[in-house]
C-alpha positions as CSV (number, residue, x, y, z in Angstrom):
1,M,123.9,121.2,76.9
2,S,122.1,117.8,77.6
3,I,122.8,114.3,78.2
4,K,121.4,111.7,76.1
5,C,120.8,108.8,78.2
6,S,122.3,105.6,75.8
7,V,119.4,103.6,76.8
8,C,116.3,105.2,76.3
9,K,117.5,108.4,74.5
10,H,116.2,110.9,76.6
11,E,117.2,114.1,76.5
12,N,118.4,115.1,80.2
13,L,119.7,118.1,81.7
14,D,123.4,118.5,81.7
15,D,124.4,118.4,85.3
16,S,122.0,114.8,85.5
17,K,123.3,111.8,87.3
18,Y,120.9,109.6,86.4
19,C,118.0,109.3,83.5
20,E,114.8,111.0,84.4
21,E,113.2,108.6,82.0
22,C,114.8,105.3,82.7
23,G,116.8,105.7,86.0
24,H,119.7,104.5,84.3
25,V,123.6,106.2,85.7
26,L,124.3,108.7,82.9
27,S,128.4,110.0,82.7
28,S,128.6,113.2,81.2
29,D,132.1,112.3,79.7
30,T,130.8,109.7,77.9
31,G,128.2,111.5,76.1
32,G,125.4,109.6,78.1
33,E,126.6,106.0,77.9
34,V,126.1,103.8,81.3
35,A,129.6,103.4,82.9
36,K,129.8,99.4,83.3
37,E,131.2,99.7,87.0
38,E,128.5,101.9,87.8
39,V,125.5,99.8,86.2
40,T,126.6,96.3,88.1
41,E,126.4,99.0,91.5
42,K,122.6,99.9,90.9
43,E,120.0,98.8,92.3
44,P,117.0,97.6,90.1
45,I,114.6,100.4,89.0
46,L,111.3,99.9,90.8
47,I,108.6,99.3,88.0
48,P,105.5,101.8,89.1
49,K,102.1,99.8,89.4
50,T,98.9,101.0,88.9
51,C,95.6,99.2,89.9
52,S,92.5,98.1,89.0
53,L,89.0,97.1,90.9
54,S,86.3,94.9,89.7
55,F,83.2,94.0,89.8
56,K,80.5,92.6,87.7
57,D,82.3,92.1,85.0
58,Q,83.3,95.7,84.7
59,T,86.9,97.0,85.9
60,L,87.8,100.5,86.9
61,N,91.5,101.0,86.4
62,I,93.1,103.5,88.8
63,T,96.3,105.4,87.7
64,V,96.1,108.8,89.8
65,F,96.5,108.6,93.6
66,P,94.9,109.1,95.9
67,K,91.9,108.0,94.4
68,V,88.5,108.8,95.8
69,I,86.0,106.3,94.7
70,G,82.3,106.8,95.1
71,R,78.9,106.5,94.0
72,E,79.3,108.1,90.4
73,D,81.8,105.3,89.7
74,F,79.1,103.0,89.7
75,V,75.9,104.7,88.6
76,Q,76.4,103.2,85.0
77,H,77.4,99.5,86.2
78,I,74.8,98.8,88.5
79,S,71.2,99.4,89.9
80,Q,70.4,102.3,91.7
81,S,68.9,99.6,94.4
82,E,72.8,98.8,95.0
83,Y,74.6,102.2,94.6
84,K,72.1,104.2,96.4
85,F,73.6,103.1,99.5
86,V,77.6,104.5,98.4
87,S,78.7,107.5,99.5
88,S,79.6,110.2,97.1
89,K,83.1,109.7,98.4
90,H,83.0,106.5,99.7
91,L,86.5,105.0,99.8
92,T,90.0,106.5,98.9
93,I,93.1,104.5,97.3
94,F,96.5,105.3,97.7
95,R,99.7,104.7,96.5
96,E,102.8,105.1,98.5
97,D,106.0,103.9,96.7
98,N,104.9,100.5,95.5
99,E,102.5,99.6,97.7
100,F,98.7,100.0,98.2
101,F,96.0,101.4,100.6
102,I,92.6,101.9,101.3
103,Q,90.8,104.0,104.0
104,D,87.3,104.1,104.2
105,G,86.0,108.0,103.1
106,A,87.6,110.8,102.1
107,E,89.3,114.1,102.2
108,E,86.6,117.1,102.4
109,D,87.5,120.7,102.8
110,G,90.7,119.9,105.3
111,N,88.9,117.0,107.3
112,W,88.7,113.1,106.8
113,K,85.1,112.0,106.7
114,D,84.2,108.5,106.9
115,S,81.4,106.8,104.6
116,T,78.0,106.5,105.9
117,N,77.6,102.9,105.2
118,G,81.0,102.0,105.8
119,T,83.6,99.7,103.9
120,K,84.9,96.2,104.7
121,L,88.3,94.9,103.5
122,N,88.5,91.1,103.4
123,G,85.2,90.8,105.3
124,V,86.8,93.2,108.4
125,E,85.1,96.9,108.5
126,I,87.6,99.6,108.2
127,K,85.5,102.4,109.0
128,S,87.0,105.0,111.6
129,D,90.3,102.7,111.5
130,G,92.8,105.0,109.0
131,K,94.8,103.2,106.1
132,K,95.0,99.6,105.4
133,S,97.4,98.1,103.6
134,L,95.9,96.7,99.9
135,E,96.9,93.6,98.2
136,N,96.4,91.8,95.5
137,N,93.1,89.8,95.1
138,N,91.7,91.6,98.6
139,V,87.8,91.5,98.5
140,I,86.5,95.3,99.2
141,L,82.4,95.6,100.3
142,V,81.4,99.0,99.8
143,A,78.2,99.5,101.7
144,D,77.3,95.6,102.2
145,T,76.3,96.1,98.8
146,I,79.0,96.5,95.9
147,E,81.8,93.4,95.8
148,L,85.2,94.7,94.5
149,T,88.3,92.5,93.8
150,F,91.2,94.7,93.9
151,I,93.9,93.9,91.6
152,V,97.7,95.2,91.1
153,K,99.4,95.8,87.6
154,S,102.8,96.4,87.1
155,G,103.7,98.9,84.9
156,E,104.9,98.3,81.9
């Protein structure tokens, strides 16, 4: 037997207390109807976020995390003289809960490896500094050649 959420109509396991799809409180004795007193006590559901990097009228949408950004992400959009300084695994974007972070380099064979030519966040070099918090409209400079704007997108 399963419990159907009265809000999104998702079929949940019969022992579920919350809808796997939308997070609403389920009640097996009401056939999945949400009890009024439970709704008022429940905290608001966080909407997942994604992000993008914009550069030179291009947008790189990021929906899977962690996301390693490297030379291949730019090859079709900019000249070789610009991307030749970008490492194959230049920087990594992380999402933890609903916060975003950036770190110069990427994991390689179980070890962290910094990029060759560094990454700047809002004008400050972050190479060898670990994860740094990202905010909407932060400027990321890749290898002193490619300027990216970080954009937070709310999930729908």
